[in-house]
DRENGU-517583 format. One record per residue (C-alpha): residue number from 1; residue in three letters; z, y, x. Coordinates in Angstrom, 1 decimal. Each point is the difference from the previous one (the first is absolute). Layout:
# residues N
SITE,nr,rest,z,y,x
SITE,NUM,Ala,Z,Y,X
...
//
This chain:
# residues 336
SITE,nr,rest,z,y,x
SITE,1,Met,0.0,0.0,0.0
SITE,2,Thr,-1.1,3.2,1.6
SITE,3,Pro,-0.9,3.5,-1.1
SITE,4,Ser,-3.5,0.5,-1.3
SITE,5,Arg,-2.7,1.0,2.5
SITE,6,Arg,0.0,3.7,-0.6
SITE,7,Asp,3.8,0.1,-0.6
SITE,8,Val,0.3,-1.1,3.6
SITE,9,Leu,-2.6,2.7,1.1
SITE,10,Ala,1.7,2.6,-2.1
SITE,11,Leu,3.5,-0.9,1.2
SITE,12,Val,-0.9,-0.9,3.6
SITE,13,Gly,2.9,2.2,1.1
SITE,14,Ala,3.1,-2.1,0.3
SITE,15,Thr,3.2,1.3,1.6
SITE,16,Thr,3.6,0.8,-0.6
SITE,17,Ala,0.9,2.2,-3.0
SITE,18,Ala,-0.4,3.5,1.5
SITE,19,Thr,-0.3,2.2,-3.0
SITE,20,Ala,1.2,3.5,1.1
SITE,21,Gly,-2.5,2.8,-0.6
SITE,22,Val,-0.9,2.2,2.9
SITE,23,Ala,0.4,3.7,-0.8
SITE,24,Gly,-1.6,2.7,2.1
SITE,25,Ser,0.2,3.8,0.1
SITE,26,Ala,-2.1,1.9,-2.4
SITE,27,Thr,-2.4,1.4,2.6
SITE,28,Ile,-1.9,-1.7,2.8
SITE,29,Ser,0.6,1.2,3.5
SITE,30,Ala,-2.2,-0.6,3.1
SITE,31,Gln,3.3,-0.4,1.9
SITE,32,Glu,1.0,-3.1,-1.9
SITE,33,Asp,0.7,-3.0,2.3
SITE,34,Thr,-2.9,-2.5,-0.1
SITE,35,Asp,0.8,-1.9,3.2
SITE,36,Asp,0.8,-3.2,-2.0
SITE,37,Leu,-3.4,-0.3,-1.7
SITE,38,Pro,-1.4,-3.5,-0.3
SITE,39,Ala,-2.4,-1.1,2.7
SITE,40,Tyr,-3.0,-0.1,-2.3
SITE,41,Ser,0.2,3.8,-0.5
SITE,42,Gln,-1.9,0.3,3.3
SITE,43,Trp,-3.2,-1.1,-1.9
SITE,44,Leu,0.4,2.5,-2.8
SITE,45,Thr,-2.4,3.0,-0.1
SITE,46,Ile,-1.0,2.5,-2.6
SITE,47,Glu,-3.7,-0.1,-0.9
SITE,48,Asp,-1.6,2.6,-2.3
SITE,49,Gly,3.3,1.3,-1.2
SITE,50,Gly,1.5,-3.4,-0.9
SITE,51,Leu,1.5,-3.3,1.2
SITE,52,Glu,0.1,-3.4,-1.6
SITE,53,Phe,1.5,-3.0,1.7
SITE,54,Val,1.3,-3.5,-0.4
SITE,55,Val,2.1,-1.9,2.5
SITE,56,Leu,0.7,-3.7,-0.3
SITE,57,Asp,2.4,-1.5,2.6
SITE,58,Trp,-1.7,-3.4,0.1
SITE,59,Ala,2.3,-1.4,2.6
SITE,60,Asp,3.1,0.6,-2.0
SITE,61,Leu,-1.3,-1.1,-3.4
SITE,62,Glu,1.6,-3.1,-1.4
SITE,63,Asp,-2.2,-3.1,0.1
SITE,64,Glu,0.0,-0.1,-3.8
SITE,65,Ala,-1.3,3.5,-0.2
SITE,66,Gln,-2.8,-0.8,2.5
SITE,67,Arg,-1.0,-3.1,-2.0
SITE,68,Glu,-0.1,2.0,-3.2
SITE,69,Leu,-2.3,2.6,1.6
SITE,70,Glu,-2.2,-2.8,1.2
SITE,71,Glu,-0.3,-1.5,-3.5
SITE,72,Ala,-0.3,3.4,-1.8
SITE,73,Gly,-3.3,1.3,-1.4
SITE,74,Pro,-1.0,3.6,0.7
SITE,75,Asp,-0.1,0.9,-3.7
SITE,76,Glu,3.3,-1.5,-1.1
SITE,77,Ala,2.1,2.2,-2.2
SITE,78,Val,3.5,1.1,0.8
SITE,79,Pro,2.5,-1.6,-2.5
SITE,80,Ala,0.7,2.3,-2.9
SITE,81,Glu,3.6,0.6,0.8
SITE,82,Tyr,-0.9,1.4,3.4
SITE,83,Glu,-3.3,1.8,-0.9
SITE,84,Ala,1.8,3.1,-1.2
SITE,85,Asp,2.5,0.2,2.9
SITE,86,Pro,-1.2,2.4,2.8
SITE,87,Met,2.3,-1.8,2.4
SITE,88,Val,-1.8,-3.3,-0.4
SITE,89,Ala,-3.6,0.1,-1.2
SITE,90,Pro,-1.4,2.2,2.8
SITE,91,Val,1.5,-2.2,2.6
SITE,92,Ser,-1.3,-3.2,-1.5
SITE,93,Asn,-3.5,1.5,-0.4
SITE,94,Gly,0.1,1.4,3.5
SITE,95,Met,1.0,-3.4,1.5
SITE,96,Leu,-3.0,-1.6,-1.7
SITE,97,Ala,-2.3,2.7,1.2
SITE,98,Ala,1.0,-0.4,3.6
SITE,99,Tyr,-0.1,-3.8,-0.1
SITE,100,Phe,-3.4,-0.2,-1.7
SITE,101,Thr,-1.5,2.6,2.4
SITE,102,Val,0.6,-2.5,2.7
SITE,103,Gly,-0.9,-3.1,-2.0
SITE,104,Leu,-3.2,1.4,-1.5
SITE,105,Asp,-1.3,3.0,2.0
SITE,106,Leu,0.6,-1.5,3.4
SITE,107,Ala,-1.3,-3.4,-1.1
SITE,108,Gln,-3.6,1.0,0.7
SITE,109,Tyr,1.0,0.6,3.6
SITE,110,Arg,1.8,-3.4,0.3
SITE,111,Leu,3.5,1.6,-0.1
SITE,112,Gly,0.8,-0.7,-3.6
SITE,113,Arg,2.7,-2.6,1.0
SITE,114,Leu,1.6,2.2,2.5
SITE,115,Val,3.4,-0.3,-1.7
SITE,116,Asp,-0.2,-3.8,0.1
SITE,117,Glu,2.1,-1.2,3.0
SITE,118,Ala,-2.0,-3.2,0.1
SITE,119,Ala,-3.4,1.7,0.3
SITE,120,Phe,0.7,2.5,2.9
SITE,121,Glu,2.0,0.1,3.2
SITE,122,Ser,0.4,3.8,-0.7
SITE,123,Thr,3.1,0.6,-2.2
SITE,124,Val,0.3,2.7,-2.6
SITE,125,Glu,3.1,2.2,-0.4
SITE,126,Glu,-1.0,2.8,-2.3
SITE,127,Leu,-2.9,0.8,-2.4
SITE,128,Leu,-0.7,3.6,-0.6
SITE,129,Leu,-2.5,1.9,-2.2
SITE,130,Val,0.0,3.7,1.0
SITE,131,Asn,-2.6,2.2,-1.8
SITE,132,Asp,-2.3,-3.0,-0.5
SITE,133,Val,0.3,-1.2,3.6
SITE,134,Leu,1.4,-3.5,0.6
SITE,135,Ile,2.4,-0.5,2.9
SITE,136,Val,1.3,-3.4,1.0
SITE,137,Thr,2.7,0.1,2.7
SITE,138,Gly,1.5,-2.8,1.9
SITE,139,Ala,-0.6,-2.1,3.1
SITE,140,Ile,-3.8,0.0,0.1
SITE,141,Asp,-2.2,-2.0,2.3
SITE,142,Pro,-3.0,2.2,0.6
SITE,143,Ala,-2.1,-2.8,1.4
SITE,144,Glu,0.6,-2.1,-3.1
SITE,145,Ile,-1.0,2.8,-2.3
SITE,146,Asp,-3.0,0.8,2.1
SITE,147,Asp,-1.2,-3.6,-0.4
SITE,148,Glu,0.2,0.3,-3.8
SITE,149,Leu,-1.6,3.4,-0.3
SITE,150,Thr,-2.9,-0.8,2.3
SITE,151,Ala,-0.8,-3.5,-1.2
SITE,152,Glu,-3.4,-0.8,-1.4
SITE,153,Pro,0.1,0.1,-3.9
SITE,154,Ala,0.3,-3.4,-1.5
SITE,155,Ala,-0.5,1.2,-3.6
SITE,156,Asp,-1.8,2.8,-1.7
SITE,157,Phe,3.1,2.0,-0.9
SITE,158,Leu,1.3,0.0,3.7
SITE,159,Arg,-0.7,3.0,2.2
SITE,160,Gln,-0.2,0.0,3.8
SITE,161,Met,1.4,2.8,2.0
SITE,162,Glu,-0.4,1.1,3.6
SITE,163,Arg,2.3,1.9,2.3
SITE,164,Thr,-1.5,3.5,0.4
SITE,165,Asp,2.7,2.3,1.2
SITE,166,Glu,3.6,0.5,1.1
SITE,167,Ile,2.7,2.4,-1.3
SITE,168,Gly,3.1,0.0,2.1
SITE,169,Asp,1.3,-3.6,0.1
SITE,170,Tyr,-2.3,-1.1,-2.8
SITE,171,Asp,-3.3,-1.8,0.1
SITE,172,Val,-2.3,1.3,-2.7
SITE,173,Tyr,-2.4,-2.2,-2.0
SITE,174,Thr,-2.8,0.9,-2.3
SITE,175,Pro,-2.4,-2.2,-2.0
SITE,176,Ile,-3.2,-1.2,1.4
SITE,177,Asp,-1.5,0.4,-3.4
SITE,178,Glu,-0.7,3.7,-0.4
SITE,179,Ala,0.3,-0.2,-3.7
SITE,180,Ala,3.7,-0.7,0.3
SITE,181,Asp,2.2,3.1,0.7
SITE,182,Ala,3.4,-1.1,1.3
SITE,183,Val,1.9,0.1,3.2
SITE,184,Ile,2.8,-2.1,1.4
SITE,185,Ala,2.2,0.8,3.0
SITE,186,Val,2.1,-2.6,1.8
SITE,187,Ser,2.9,0.3,2.4
SITE,188,Ser,2.8,-2.4,1.0
SITE,189,Asp,2.2,1.7,-2.6
SITE,190,Ala,-2.2,0.7,-3.0
SITE,191,Ile,-3.3,-0.4,-1.8
SITE,192,Val,-1.4,3.1,-1.8
SITE,193,Phe,-2.7,-0.5,-2.6
SITE,194,Val,-1.9,2.8,-1.7
SITE,195,Asp,-2.7,-0.7,-2.6
SITE,196,Ser,-2.2,2.7,-1.4
SITE,197,Asp,0.1,-1.6,-3.4
SITE,198,Ala,3.7,1.0,-0.2
SITE,199,Leu,-0.5,3.6,1.1
SITE,200,Glu,-1.2,3.1,-1.6
SITE,201,Asp,-3.8,0.3,0.1
SITE,202,Asp,-0.2,2.5,2.8
SITE,203,Thr,2.7,-1.6,2.2
SITE,204,Asp,-1.2,-1.5,3.3
SITE,205,Pro,1.9,-3.3,0.7
SITE,206,Met,-0.1,0.6,3.7
SITE,207,Ala,1.6,3.4,-0.4
SITE,208,Arg,2.7,-1.4,-2.2
SITE,209,Leu,0.6,-2.8,2.6
SITE,210,Glu,0.3,2.6,2.8
SITE,211,Thr,2.6,2.0,-2.0
SITE,212,Thr,2.0,-3.1,-0.8
SITE,213,Ile,0.2,-1.1,3.6
SITE,214,Ala,0.7,3.6,1.1
SITE,215,Val,2.9,0.4,-2.4
SITE,216,Thr,1.8,-3.1,1.1
SITE,217,Ala,-0.5,1.1,3.7
SITE,218,Gly,1.6,3.3,-0.8
SITE,219,Asp,-3.2,2.0,0.6
SITE,220,Val,-0.3,1.1,-3.6
SITE,221,Asp,2.9,1.3,-2.1
SITE,222,Arg,1.6,-2.6,-2.2
SITE,223,Ala,0.6,0.5,-3.7
SITE,224,Thr,3.7,0.1,0.5
SITE,225,Glu,-0.5,2.8,2.6
SITE,226,Val,-2.2,2.3,-2.0
SITE,227,Ser,1.6,-0.6,-3.5
SITE,228,Asp,3.7,0.4,-0.6
SITE,229,Val,-0.5,-1.6,-3.4
SITE,230,Val,-1.5,-3.2,1.6
SITE,231,Ala,2.8,-0.1,2.6
SITE,232,Trp,2.7,0.2,-2.6
SITE,233,Leu,-1.6,-2.6,-2.2
SITE,234,Val,-0.5,-2.5,2.8
SITE,235,Glu,3.5,0.6,1.4
SITE,236,Thr,1.6,-0.3,-3.4
SITE,237,Ala,-1.7,-3.0,-1.6
SITE,238,Gly,-2.6,-1.3,2.5
SITE,239,Asp,1.9,-2.7,1.8
SITE,240,Gly,-0.8,-3.4,-1.6
SITE,241,Asp,-2.0,-3.2,0.2
SITE,242,Ala,-2.5,1.4,-2.5
SITE,243,Val,-0.6,3.8,-0.3
SITE,244,Val,-2.5,2.1,-2.0
SITE,245,Gly,-0.4,3.7,0.3
SITE,246,Gln,-2.3,2.8,-1.3
SITE,247,Tyr,0.0,3.7,0.9
SITE,248,Gly,-2.0,3.0,-0.9
SITE,249,Asp,-3.6,-0.5,-1.1
SITE,250,Arg,0.4,-3.8,0.4
SITE,251,Ile,2.3,-0.2,-3.1
SITE,252,Val,-2.5,-1.7,-2.2
SITE,253,Ala,-0.2,-2.8,-2.6
SITE,254,Asp,-1.4,-3.2,1.5
SITE,255,Ala,-2.9,0.1,-2.6
SITE,256,Asn,-1.2,3.1,1.8
SITE,257,Gly,-0.1,-1.5,3.5
SITE,258,Gly,3.6,-0.2,1.1
SITE,259,Val,1.7,-3.2,1.3
SITE,260,Thr,2.7,0.2,-2.6
SITE,261,Asp,1.1,2.4,-2.7
SITE,262,Val,3.3,2.0,0.3
SITE,263,Arg,-0.8,2.5,-2.7
SITE,264,Phe,2.4,-1.3,-2.5
SITE,265,Glu,1.2,2.2,-2.8
SITE,266,Gly,2.1,2.7,1.6
SITE,267,Phe,-1.8,-0.2,3.3
SITE,268,Glu,-3.4,1.4,-0.9
SITE,269,Asp,0.6,3.2,2.0
SITE,270,Ala,2.0,-1.5,2.9
SITE,271,Asp,-0.7,1.2,3.5
SITE,272,Gly,0.8,-3.4,1.5
SITE,273,Val,1.4,-3.4,-1.0
SITE,274,Ile,1.2,-3.0,2.0
SITE,275,Thr,1.5,-3.2,-1.1
SITE,276,Ser,1.1,-3.0,2.0
SITE,277,Phe,1.5,-3.5,-0.3
SITE,278,Thr,1.8,-2.1,2.6
SITE,279,Ala,0.1,-3.8,0.2
SITE,280,Glu,2.9,-2.2,1.0
SITE,281,Asp,0.0,-3.1,-2.3
SITE,282,Ala,-1.8,-1.4,-3.0
SITE,283,Glu,2.7,1.1,-2.5
SITE,284,Thr,0.8,3.7,0.5
SITE,285,Gly,-2.1,3.1,0.6
SITE,286,Thr,0.8,3.6,0.7
SITE,287,Gly,-2.2,3.0,-0.2
SITE,288,Glu,0.0,3.7,0.9
SITE,289,Phe,-1.9,2.9,-1.5
SITE,290,Ala,-0.6,3.6,0.9
SITE,291,Ala,-2.2,2.8,-1.4
SITE,292,Ile,-0.4,3.7,0.1
SITE,293,Val,-0.6,1.2,-3.6
SITE,294,Asp,-0.2,3.6,-1.3
SITE,295,Asp,2.4,0.5,-2.9
SITE,296,Pro,0.8,-3.7,-0.5
SITE,297,Asp,1.1,-1.2,-3.5
SITE,298,Glu,3.4,-1.6,0.9
SITE,299,Asp,0.5,-2.0,-3.2
SITE,300,Glu,-3.6,-1.4,0.2
SITE,301,Leu,0.2,-1.0,3.6
SITE,302,Glu,3.5,-1.5,-0.3
SITE,303,Ala,-1.3,-2.3,-2.8
SITE,304,Leu,-3.2,-0.9,2.0
SITE,305,Leu,1.0,-0.6,3.6
SITE,306,Gly,1.3,-3.5,0.6
SITE,307,Ser,-0.3,-0.8,-3.7
SITE,308,Ser,-0.6,-3.7,0.8
SITE,309,Ala,2.9,-0.3,2.4
SITE,310,Asp,3.4,-1.7,-0.5
SITE,311,Glu,1.7,2.9,1.8
SITE,312,Arg,-1.3,3.4,0.7
SITE,313,Ser,0.9,3.6,0.9
SITE,314,Val,-2.1,3.2,-0.4
SITE,315,Asp,0.7,3.3,1.6
SITE,316,Ile,-1.8,3.3,-0.7
SITE,317,Asp,0.7,3.0,2.2
SITE,318,Glu,-2.3,2.8,-1.1
SITE,319,Asn,-3.5,-1.1,1.1
SITE,320,Arg,1.2,-3.2,1.8
SITE,321,Val,0.1,-3.2,-1.9
SITE,322,Thr,1.6,-3.2,1.6
SITE,323,Ala,0.8,-3.3,-1.5
SITE,324,Ala,1.2,-3.5,1.1
SITE,325,Gly,0.1,-3.3,-1.8
SITE,326,Thr,1.0,-3.6,0.2
SITE,327,Trp,-1.8,-2.9,-1.6
SITE,328,Arg,1.5,-3.5,-0.2
SITE,329,Glu,-2.0,-3.2,-0.6
SITE,330,Val,-2.7,2.1,-1.9
SITE,331,Asn,2.7,1.0,-2.5
SITE,332,Gly,0.9,-3.7,-0.4
SITE,333,Thr,-3.5,-1.1,-1.2
SITE,334,Val,-1.6,-3.0,1.7
SITE,335,Thr,-3.2,-1.8,-0.8
SITE,336,Glu,-1.6,-3.2,1.0
//
C-alpha cells in the first residue's frame, strides 16, 4: 500500500514537522545577508526582466519518489486535493517538467536515460531548469557523454552532434544536421542543454548558453545579486529537495509557456513567488513558501496556502507572504 503516483510527486518533501512561518521586514534592503543562499543560486540569472526556475535534488530524492517519476506520464493531473494549493501543485508540475526535459528532450541526443544509474557511469546530483535551459549537475564523465553525443544515428529520431567550441571548462557540441538548432555544453561537473524550441523566437541558443555558463562562473551578475526580491525569496523558501520559483515577467500560467503556474487567486500581481519541498522519508513532507504581493488579501491567502496540509502556518507582513506546512502520509490516504 503506497500513496498514488502523483501523491508521491506532490508530496515528495518528507521531513520533520517544521511549521513555523518566516516573517521578514516590510521593505527589502540590498544590505540583507544572502551568504547562506543554496548552491543552485549560482545558476540563476534574469533574462528579459524575469526568472523562472525548477530545482530537483535528484541525489536526495527517496527511491520511491524516483520510481514514481519514472512511471509518471507528462500529462498526468495533480490530485484534486492538491491542485488548489500553491505550496504543492507548482512543485509537482515543476518536478515533472525537469524530469521529462531530460527523458524526452535529451533522448534524441542519447542522453535520455542520464538519471538512470544503470545506464551511465556519470552520476546526477541535481536537475535544474532555468529560463528554459536544462542544467544537469553531478560527477560527469565528459568522454562518456562525448561518445553518446557524437555516435552515428541508429534511428531516424536520433541526432548526431560534434564538438565545435569550448567555453571555459566546457566542451560545446552542436548538431551536424543544420536543421536542428540546439547546443550542449559538457564539463566534469555539469551538462547544459539549450534547445531553440524552448526559447523565444529571437533568442539564440548559443548566446543563452554563454550567459548560463558565465553566470555560474561569476562573470555575469546572478539574479540574487541584481534583485533583492529574488535574493529574499530564495533565502526564505528556496532550500529544498524540489524548488520552483518565478519572478518578474516570468510569472505566467503554464498554458502560456511557463514550466508551471504560480498565479493562484491572490497572487495574480505578485512580484515573485517561490515554493519548495524537502524529502526525508515516505510518510511526512514539509514545504515552505514565500512571495512578494502588493496589498495581499490576508484572509484569502491564509485560507489558500497549505490548504491540503495536516499542519500549516501563514505569516503576512505588509507585502511579504510566507508559509510553512507539514503533510503526513498524504493526509492518511493510501491507494494500491
